[in-house]
N, C-alpha and C positions, 0 to 999 in steps of 0.2 A: 556565550562563547566558550568553546571547549578546545583546548590545545591550539589556540589561535584560529580556530575555524568558527564561522558564524553558523548557528543552527536555527532552522525554522521547523516548527511543528504544524502540520496541516491537520485540522480536526473537521472531518466531514460530519454533518449533523442533520438528521431528518427526524422530526418528531421525538426529540430527546429532552423534553422539558424537565424530566425527573433527574437526569443524570449528567447533562452536559456541563453544568456549572461545576460540579464535582470533578469531572474529567479535566477541565481547563485549570481549575485551582490546584490540581496535583502536579501539573507540569513543572519540572525542576527550574530553578531560577537561572541556570546557565543558558537556557534557551533564549535566543535573541528575538525571535518573531513567533507569535502564535496566531495562525491564520485559521479562523473558524469559518467554514463555508456552510451556511444554512441552505439546504437543498429544498427550498420552497416548503418549509414546515407549515403544517396547518394547526399546530398546537401552540403552546407558550414557550417554545424553544428560544426565540429571540428575546422575550421578556426575561427568561431565566438567566440569560447571559449577561444581563445588566449587573449582576452581582460580581462578575469577574472582569468587567470591561475596563477597570482601572489598572489592570496588570500591565507592566511595561512591555511594549512590543505587541500588545493585543490589537487585532483588527478583525472586523466581521465583514464577510462578503456574502451577499444574498442573491440566490437564484430566483428569478421571477417564476420559472417553471422547473418542475422536478427533473433532474438529469440522471438520477441514479448515483449510487455511492462512487462509482468510478468517475462519473462526470464531476462530482464535487471534489474528488481528489485531484483531477486534472486541473480544475480551476485553482486549487491551492498550489499545485506544482507551478502553474504559470505565474502566479503571484510570487512564489519563492524565487523563480528565475528573475523576475523584475527587481526583487530586493537583493539579488546577487548573494543569496545564502549559499554557503559551501555545501551544506547537507540539508536535505528536506526529509523530515520524519513524518510518518502517518500514525496518528493515534485516534482511535474512534471516539465518537462523542458519547458512548454508552459506558464509559469508565471501565471497560473490559480489559484494558492494557495497563500493566503495572508500571508506574513511572520509575520505580527503582531499577527496572531493567534498561532504561533508556541509555545510560552511559555505556553499558556493555554492547548494546545494539549498534550505536553509532561508531564505536571504537574502530572496527575494521575499515570503515569508510574514511573516518578522520585520519587514520594512519596511512591511508593510501593503499591498503592491502586488498580492498574490494571496492567495486563500483556500486553494489547493491547489497544491503544486508537485510535478511529476512528472519523474523522471529520464528522459532521452532518450539511450539508447545508440546509436541509429541515426545520430545527428548527431555522434558522437564521431569525431575523425580516426583513421583506422586501424581502424575497426570491421570492415572486410572481412577483416582478418587475425586479429582477435580473436574474432569470433563464428562458430560453426560454420555452414556454408552452410544446412543444413536449418532451423536456428533463425532465421537471417536471413530466409529466404524465408517461413517460417511466420509470423514476427513481422509482416512486411509485409502478409500476407494478413489476419491478425487485426486489424491496425491499420486497414486499409481498412474492414473490417466494423464495427469499433468506431466509426469516424467516423459511420457511418449510425445505429448503435444508440444511441450515447451523446448525440449532439447536439453534441459538440465536433468540428467538421469539420476542425480543424487539428491534431488530436492526431497525434503522430509515432511514439510507441513505446508502444502500448497495454499491452504485456505487462511493462513494467518495473515492479517492485514497490518500487523505491527512491523513497519519496514523503515529503512533509511536509504536514501539514494544520493550519490554525489552529483554536484552541479554539472560536471563535464559530460557525464552520460545522460543526465536528464535533459540537457540542452540538445542532445542528438536524437532523442526520442521523438517520433511522430505522434504527439499526444492526441491529435485529431483522429488518428486511426485506431486508438485503443478502445476496446469494448468497454462501455460505461455502466452496464447493469451487472447482475449476478454473473460471475465468471470473470470479472475484471482482473483479480489477482493472477488467475491462470493465464489469461491472454497477455497481460503485461510481461510475464516471464518469457513468453515466446518472443515478444518484441525485443526484450533485453538480450536474449540468447542470440538473436539475429545480428545484434550489434557487437556481439562478443564480450558483453559485460561480465565482469568477474563477480560471482555470487558467494556471499558469506552467509552462514546460518548460525544463529545465536539462540540457545535455549532461553525461553521466556516463560514466565509463570502464567498458566491458564486461569482465567478468572470468569466464573459464571455466577450470576446472582439475579439481579432485578431486570437485566436486559431481556428483551423479547426478540427471538429470531424472526426475520421477515421472509425467510425462504420457504416456499411451498414444496410439496412432493413433486409436482409437475415441473417446477423450476429445477429441482435437484436431479430428476431423472431424465428430463428432456432438454430443457433450455441450456443448462450448463454443459452437458455433453456435446451439444451442437456447437457451442462456443469453442470448446476444446478441439473439435474436428476442424473448425475454421482456422483456429490458431495454428494447428499442425500444417495445414495446406499453405497458409500464408508464410509460415516460417520456412518451409521447404522452397517456396518460390523466391523468397528474399535471399536465401542462401545460394540458390542457383544463380540469381542475378549478380550477387556479390562475387561469386567465383568467376563469372564471365567477365566482369569488370577487371578483376585482378589479372586474368589470363590474357586479356585482349592486348596485343602488341601495340606499343606506342606508335602513333602515326607521325610521320615527318611533316614538318611545317611546309 
């Protein structure tokens, strides 16, 4: 618990047998619930988690079929709502997110100043030496496109998955409509913008080491841009619908 708010951390994991136990073990003690979602891993991910299964608040949810990282996060979000956690944080199972940044990340949501806080690696001092050049350039390209598709014109690091969301806005999200594969964080921003969610951006330390990227050039150049285009069209349609609802005169009984 932090400042009287219950905190849940969602850990999506797919074939992370080498790093997932380390990622869970590093989660700060003030976190009330640790929800690990195994997305139908085919390696020893589940067995590796036995080393941290005694942590207070720990639970493991397993998918029978792979749903993608977004699908795993959605499952974790649904469980967070069931637990009535005030804030749900996403930390990847590859130990790529610094737990020391967690208090600062959740602070705007805990204080009620934001509905959704997003990590911003590109504003971290020394990012040029920590982030591989290809990812740095690709991130900037996706971020520029996401500014257009999501409606958040000031977003700085669209691809960072280190996030925190408040229960009130999470309960309003149509989680079944969120894209669950690559492009998930970009699509989610469009859904949040359509709801009028307040966005906070918090510099977080970029960590690269043993993790392996699963994104291909085809996905980066074709699939994700298609997701962004769809997000843009859906957001515009939802905004138009919301305006018509607001402007429609009340009918007399």
